[in-house]
N, C-alpha and C positions, 0 to 999 in steps of 0.2 A: 460590574462593568462600565458606571454611568459616560466612559467616552468614545463609546461609539456608536456611528447612527444607527449601525445597520440592527434589524432587530434581532435581538437575544432568541432564539426558540428555545426548548425544554424538551429532556430526552423523554423519552417514552417510558413510561414507569408500568412498574403492575403489583405491586403492593409485595409487601412480604410475603414468603410463600413456605418458608421451612415454619422449622415449628416451637413454640414457644418458648419452651426450653433454654434455646440457643438465641433469644433474645437479648436476655440479661446479658448472654457473654457477647454479646453485638455493642449491644450499650458500653459495658463496662471498657469492651475496646476502644471504644470513642473516645469514653470521657478519661483515658487514662494521657493522653495530650495535654490535659487541664488540671491547672493547682484545684485542690478543694478545694476551698472558698468559691468557686466559680460552680460546680457542678451541678451543685442544687440547681441553680439559673439553667445549665444547658439542659440536664438529664431531660425535663418533659420535653421540651424544643428536639432533641436528638431524637428518642424512640415515636413522635411524632411523623418525621422525617422517614423512619425506619418502617411505619405501619403505612402509609401512603407511597413511598418511591422503591422500598421493597431493601434501603441500604441506607445510608448515613454520608450526606455527602459537606453538612453542615456550612450549608450555605449562607448562613450570618459573614461567616469569615473570606466571602467571597471580594475581594481587594474590590476599594472604591477607586480605582484608578482605570486612565484609562489602558489597556492591555495590550502591548503591541512588542514589536522588537525593537526598541529604542537602541540607539548606536552605541558600538561597546563603552566608549570611556564613560558613559551614562551611570553605569550600576558603581557598586560603591563595593569593591571588594580590591584586597589583597595583590591577586595575581589577574594579569589578564586572561587565563587561561578562564578563570571561572567567569569573567566578565561573559567571555563569549559560550559559557552553558547558560548562563540566566538569558543571553540575548535568544537561543533557539526554544528554552523554555517558555519564556513570555511570546515565542511567534504563533508555540501547537498551542495556547490558547488563547489569540487576538481572537476575536468574534468575526470577523475578515475572512479567517481562517479555519476557524473552528466549525464543528457542526453543532455541536450544545456544550457550547462556553463553560457554564452554573454548573455543568455535571463535569466537569472535565474533561469531558468527550472530545477529542480532536476530527475522528475519522470514523465510519465504518458502520456507524448506530453507540456503540461504546466501548472505542479502541480510546483509551483514556491514558490521559499524563501522572497524572497523579489520583487516590483514590479519595482523596473527601480535602479540603482547605488548610486544613491543621498541617496536611504532608507538603500542599506548597510552602505552605512560611519556614517552615521549618528546613525546609531544602535550600532554600533562599539566605533564610540564618546562615547554615554550616557555609554556603559557596561563599558568602561575604565575609566570612573567617579564615575560608582555607588558606593554603598554604602550598610550597610548591615541593612540600615532605609530607602530603598528608594525602589520602586519598578516600572519597566521599561514599560511601556503600548504600545501595537501593535494594530494597528487600520489596517487589510490589508495590512499587509508589512508597513505600514506608523509609525514609532514611535515617538505616541506622547508627551510622555516626560516622564523623571524621578518624582515621586512625593512619599511623604512623606507614609511611611508606619510603620509595625513590623517589628522586627527580624523575628517573625516565619510565617510574612504575604510572599509569590513567589513571590521571585528578578522580574517575571517575565512574566504579562499577555497577552496571545496573542487572538486575533481573525481576521478569516477572513470569510470574504464572508457574513457577516449576509446581507444580504437584506432583505427588509419588504417584506414576503413572497408573496405576491400578485404581485410582481418586480421580482420573483428569476426565470425569466427563461433562457434561454439558449441566446435569443434577447435581451434582458436585461441586462445579463452578457457579448456581445460583446460591447454593446453602455460603461459601467460603464466600465469597464476593458482599455477599450480605454482612457478614460477619467481620468484615474490615480487613481479612487476613490477604486476600492476593487480590488480583485486577489482572483487567482483559488489556493489554500494551500495544492489541492491533500490532505492527511493525512498527513503523515511522514517528508512533503516538508515545507510546512510553518509552522512547530510545531517543526523546527528543528532537528529530532529526526531518520532523513533517516540513515539506516549502507549499501549502494547498494544495490544490488541485493540477498547477502546473505537470508534477512529475504524471500524473497518470494522462493528462491532455500526451505529452509526452510519447508513453507507452503505446497511447489508444490511436497516437497516430501511425506509428510504428507496423501495430499489428493490423489497422487497416489498411495499410500502405502492402505491407507484405500478403494478406487473404486476399486483398485485390490478385494480385500476382502469381500467388496458389490456386488458387480457386477459379477465378474469372478468364487468369490470362491476361491482363491488362497493365498497365503503367499507371494510366490516365481514369481515375472514377469520377471523372466529368459525367454525368446521368446515373450513376448506379445510385444505388436506396440504398442506406444501412441501417436499420429498424431496434434499438436495445431501449431500454430502459432505468429511471435512475437519474437522476437530478441531484443528488444529496451531497455527502462529503466525497467519496473519492467521484465518486459516477458521475459529479458535475463538468467532469471535464470529457465528457463525450461529445456534447454543443461543438464544442472547440475544435476537440480534434476531426472532425466529422467538416466544419469550414475549410482546416486547414490541409486535408488533402483534398476537397476538392469537390466531393462527390454530397448528395442530398440525405444527412441526418435526423430520423425522426424520433423522441424519446420521448418516453412515457415516464407520467410523475404524479402520483398520488395527492402528495403532500404539498399545498397551491403556496404556501411561504418559502420551502427550497426552490418551488420554479422559477418565483419571482425572484428570488433572488439572484438567480442563472442571469436571466433577462436583464433585473436591474445592474448585473456587472457587465453587460453586453457581449456574454458567453453563449447567450440564446437568443436568435434571432427573431425569432416569432413566437407566437404562443397562441393554441384554439383549446374550447375545451368542445369541440363539436367533431365529433368525428367525419362526419361527411364533409365538413372542412378540412380537415385534415387530409381526407382521402383524395380531397381536388386540389388542395395545396403541393403535397404531393407530386399526384398528376402533371403538374403545369409545369415544377421546377427538373421534374426527370426528364419530361418535352425538351425543355430551354435549355440542360444541362447546368442550372445555377448551383454555385454551392449554397447550401443551407443547413441550418440547424432547426429545426422545429421543436416546438416542444408540445407535448399534448398533457391538458392534465386533465390523466382519468389512468384507468387501469393497462397494465399493456396486454394484461387478456385480453378484454375488449381489444384493442387495437389489433392480434394477432389473428382474433377470430374474423374480425372486418377482414382482414386482406384474403383471408380463408376464401370467405363468402364472396369477393368480388374474383377471386380466380377461377370458381365455382359458378360463377353466374356471367362473367364474360369471357374466361378463357388466357384474360388478363393479370402474369405474374407481376406484380408490383412492387417485390423487393428482392434486392439478392443477396446482401449478407445479413447478417443477424448473431447477436447477443444479448446477453442479460448482465446487467452491474445493480441488480436491487442485494442488498447486505444477506442473502442467504445463507450465508453462517450462521444466523443469529433467525431463520426465518419467525418463532415463535412467539419474540420480545419485540417485533417493532422492523425487523429487517428485510419482511416481503406482508404484502399488503393482499387479503384474497379478491378475487375479482367479486365477490355474490354481498359485500358491504360496502359503504362511503367509507370515505377517511377517520369521521369522526366514529360512529357505527363500530368500524372496526377495533379504533383504540377504547373504545369501551368496552367492549367483549372478550378484549385481551385482558383487560384489570376483572371484569365480574366471571367469564371464564372460557381461564385458557385452555379446557380441556377441549370444548366447543371454538376456539378459536382457531385455536392447531386442525380441527380436524375439515375443515372450512379453508386453512392455507394447504389443506395435501391436495384436496380437492381441486382446488383453484393450480396447485403446480401441475396435477392430472391433466385440466382442461389445457391448461399453454403447451405442453409438452405435446397432446395433443396436435394444435393448432400449426408447432412449430413441423412435425412428422408430414402432416398435409403439404407442406409447402416447398419441404424438403426432396417432395415425388417428383421436383420438379427442380430448375436451374438454380435453384434457391441452396445459399452453405450458412451454417448456423456454427458455430463455437462456445465453449462455454469457456467465460472469461477466468475462472481461477474465486469464482463467491460461491463454490460447494455448491450451485443451482442443480449443477444434473445429480451430484447425490443427493441430494434434499429429495428430488424429483424421482430419484430411483426407492430413497426411502418411503415416497408417500405412493409407491407402487405405478407409478405413471412409467411406461412403456419408451425406456429409454434404454434397453439393454444390445447387446452386439453379441451373435454369434463367434464363439471362441475364444472371447475376450479377456483377457486377466485382470487383477481386481480393480486394477486405477483404468480401466479404458470403457468406454462409454460408446452407445452409436452414433454420437457428435464427438471430436476430440477438443480435450483441451485449448488453448492456445498455444502454450508450450509446446503438447505434443507436434501441434502441424505447423505453429506459424512461428516462434519464437524460440525453440527449444535448439534448433541449428548454431543461433544466433549465441544463445548461452553457452553454448560445446566449443564455438572459438571465440570465448572469454569476453564476450561485449554484453555488456549490462549497465545497469540504471547508474551511472556516475554523478553524483552532484556539488554545487558548492553553493556558499553563502557569503555573502561580502559583508562583516558586522558593523561597516561603517553608515553601512543605513543608506550609503550617497548611490542613485541612482548610477551617479559616473562613474563608478567601482565595476557597476555589473556590465559595464559598457564595455572598458578593458577589457575584462574576462572575456566577455562572447569574442572581439577583436581575436585575443590573443587565442582561445578557442580553436575559430577558424585557419589563423595560422598554420597553429596546429597539425590539423589534420589536413587541412589542403599539401604541408611538409611532409607530412607521411605517405601521402598519394604518389607525389612526383619524386618519390626516393623509391616507390614500386613497391606493391602489396599486392596478394591475388585479389582476383576479380570477386568471390562474394566478402572481404573485405573492405574492398573500395567502394562495395557499393553502401555497405553500412556507413563508411562516412560521410559519402556522398548525402545519404540520409541526411546524415545528422547535422553536415553545413547547411543544407536545405533547412533542414529544423532551427538553428542556431538563428538562421537570419527571419525565419516566417513566428518566430517567438516575440521577436524583438516588434515588429509589423502585429504583433494581435497583442499588444500587452497583457503579457500573462502573468506577469509579477503579484502578486496576492500574500501580501506580509511582507516576509523578510525579502531584500533583494539576491534572491538565486535564481539560478539556473541547474539544468537538468542535461546530460543526451546519453546517448549510448555511445561506451566506449571499451576498447579491449585492453590488456595489463599495458601494453606499451605506450596507448594513448594517452590513461590514466600516470601514467608516473609520467611522462613529460608535458601533459596540461598542470601535474601538481607544482615541476622544476619553475616551468611560464609565471606561473603566478605567482611561488615565492621569492624568483628574481624580483618579479616587479613589484613585491612591497619591500624588498630590501633596495630598490631604488626610488621608494617613492611615486610608483607611478600609479600602484593602490592604496589608499592610505590606512589602513586597517586590518588586524588579520584575518584571513578566507578560513573556513572552515569546512574540509571534503567530506565526503559521507557517501550515502549511497542509501536503496531502498533495498531492504531486508530482502526482495525479491529479486535477487542478481545471482550470481552465478554459481558461488562457494555460502551464499548465507541462510539458504532455506535448505530445508529438506522438509517436501512436502509431497507425499506421493499422488495428489490430484489436482496438483499447478507446478510448481517450479520443477521437482523430478519424477515427476508423471512419467519421462521416456525415458527414465534410468530401467533397462530393461532386465538385470540381472538377477533381480528377484529384493537387490537391497535397498528400493525405494521408502520401504519404511523406516528404514535407520538413519541415523540424527547423528551419525558419527561428525556428519558434514561442518552443520552448523555449529555445533561444539567447537570442535578443532577449530573453527573459523572465529570465533568466541575467544578462546584461549590463545591462540596464535597470534591476531591483532592485540592482546593484550602483553605480552612480551616482544613484540615486536615495536612498540613504540603509539599503539594509539592513542590520544585524549582521550576518548572515554570508551567504554566497550560495553553492550546489550548483549542479551539470552532471551529470548521469549518462548512463554509458549501460546499455542496460537495467533495466529495472527491471516486475514484472508481467510482460507478457509470455515478457520470455525477453531476453537478452542478442542485441547485433545486431538487434534489433525494436523498438528501442524510444528514444527519447530527451526524459530529462526533467530536471526541476529546479526549484530550489524554495529555501526561504528562510528567516532567522530574523530577527527583528525583535524589540528590546529596549524595554520602555516602563517609564523610571522616574519617572516622573512632572514631566517636565522639557518646556520650551516646544519645544525640540529634539525631542525622542521626540514629540511631537504632529504637526509639519509633515515627521520623517521618513514616521512613521506614513501621513500622507495621502499625501503623494507616492508612497510604493511600493506602498500597495495599491490605489492608483487605475489605476497601470500594472498591476498583478497580472492585475487582471480589465479592462480593457478592452483589452487586448491581445487578448487571443483572441477576443472578441468580436466587436473588429475582423475580426480573419480570419476568424470562422465569417460576420458578413456578407460578407465580399468571396465566399465560397463560397458562396452566395446564400440562407442561413437570414434567412428571415422576423423570426423573432421574435430574432435578434440584430440583422441593419436596426432593425428598432425599439428597441432598447436605445440601440444605438451613435448614432439621433439623437434620443433623450428626452438621453442624456449627454452628446450636444453643447450642447444646450440649456443645459442645468444648469453646463456648465464652458468656459470660453469659451480655454479652453489647449488643449481638446481639438478637432483639425480631424483628420475623416478625409474625403477624396473617396471616396463614395458609388457602387455600383458601378450602371450600367444594368440594366433588365430587359434578359432574352436576347434574344437576334434570334428574330424566330417562324421556327419551326420550315422552311418554305416559303423562305428567305433562305438557312437555311442548307445546308440541299438544294440549291437552284441553285446555291450559289458552289461548292458542291462537287464537283456537276456538269461544272462547268466547268475 
């Protein structure tokens, strides 16, 4: 990918850890993409990759082009829809967007677009040939082929990591991934819908704003300090989010390259590798109520322990809010670095002695939790950001337990449980769009339309909770433009409910029809949404009827989107909290200015939200109950039998005694 000026970083690798008998199978699986007369040349090269990296990426086939989202008309396709999919794929692999582009990893340390470069080339070939009566089927990065279908069917159906449940363990994943037969697609990496760190900037802005309201009782976060870690893929958004909400954000990062990438992009204002300077600058900004993003080049455990020392020696609590965005879903393969070792030393031990590395990671997690626990005795509030931090800390033996808790609860809440859960219950979630012309002016037009749609909704009358969300998102759109949040494709995200999403889609489609927007717009969302994800330690952690560990909602979402008109659909094992811990799905929907596109958008977007709200209603959430009742009044096609109030406690206890 020589076209990019950004340094291309290589993923952390641990070598091949599975038994030698399976090495031959992994090699056979890789060579089947190539004719016999090339296999003698390729076999030694692929075997070496397997030994060194634990997987065959086929580096020699990494494209010798500038990888980015080109304007849609530049793709050689028989259909405009196929060109939009190519646009989305290449954005996910753009070095300015992707965390480890050479390994086809978009974000999260191991969230891939494809498992190897042969799959990339074959997929692009299929897309260039595809007609409106064919569907491309993707098996965990592998393009199985083009199959006959109808014009109303999805053009692309993706599954990632669909492993039989009894074998969906981390150990089995490592083996199956090494053999090239499955892939960890994270959420929007393997579904081709990632839009760079802007998405998590927005989510973090809303999370920190609402955390300030809930925990600190303030609307204005000036002078408040937010401490966290991670500046790599999605976590790189935290610095920009801190400045947008107006607080002091201190973000620790062990990888100097990741830290400097964010600094050069302008997302991180200041950098230091000195704890003394870090504390000094934090105090200054806190006193002056500056909006600041300060990157500490070092381990976050050192930072937490220093904050404890300041508290114990001076009595001064220097932090108000805290979280963690390391890739703790993958803690023993580069997602979390132990405080006892430097960055390079840790990478070396990870490869040479995985068991020793694992022990240090778990000790480091215990130390981190111990420091957080001490600060939490004061007026400091910590939450889990859905990265499996508390889950892995619990597995490491850290003191994160909560008396009387259920399986999904810890001493500190998930941000879904306390901060964002009510938003999901009201049908609000991360809706996004991509202007495939690549023209920034098209994005300006959509921003103006989105602002107008939300303002009209407020003027038409909405309840106070919904109005607060609309107001926050209008503020977001204005701030997003001012802070130059576009990295890669011309994309935007905002949190919206069902009514808002449909209204936005109609406005965009009409603007395309009138020529105000020059090319198709792709609608999508993060899988982390109202009905896209079943994840008991994150998205569904506030489902309290015992069904938090069931995955019907995400699977139904995938299937329902397919036959209601989605251009493509995806279903994944893993994402956010890790392999085997979550089932999630997403979609892409192309708006091209036609009446047909408008009808599909109404159907897909309405289902995409109401599925999750209805599920939360049945789980006993009163806000979801209110929203589903209102939606049924407005849409005669929606019929949901509402749950009755739970029986009186005395009735239950009497029955149980019998």
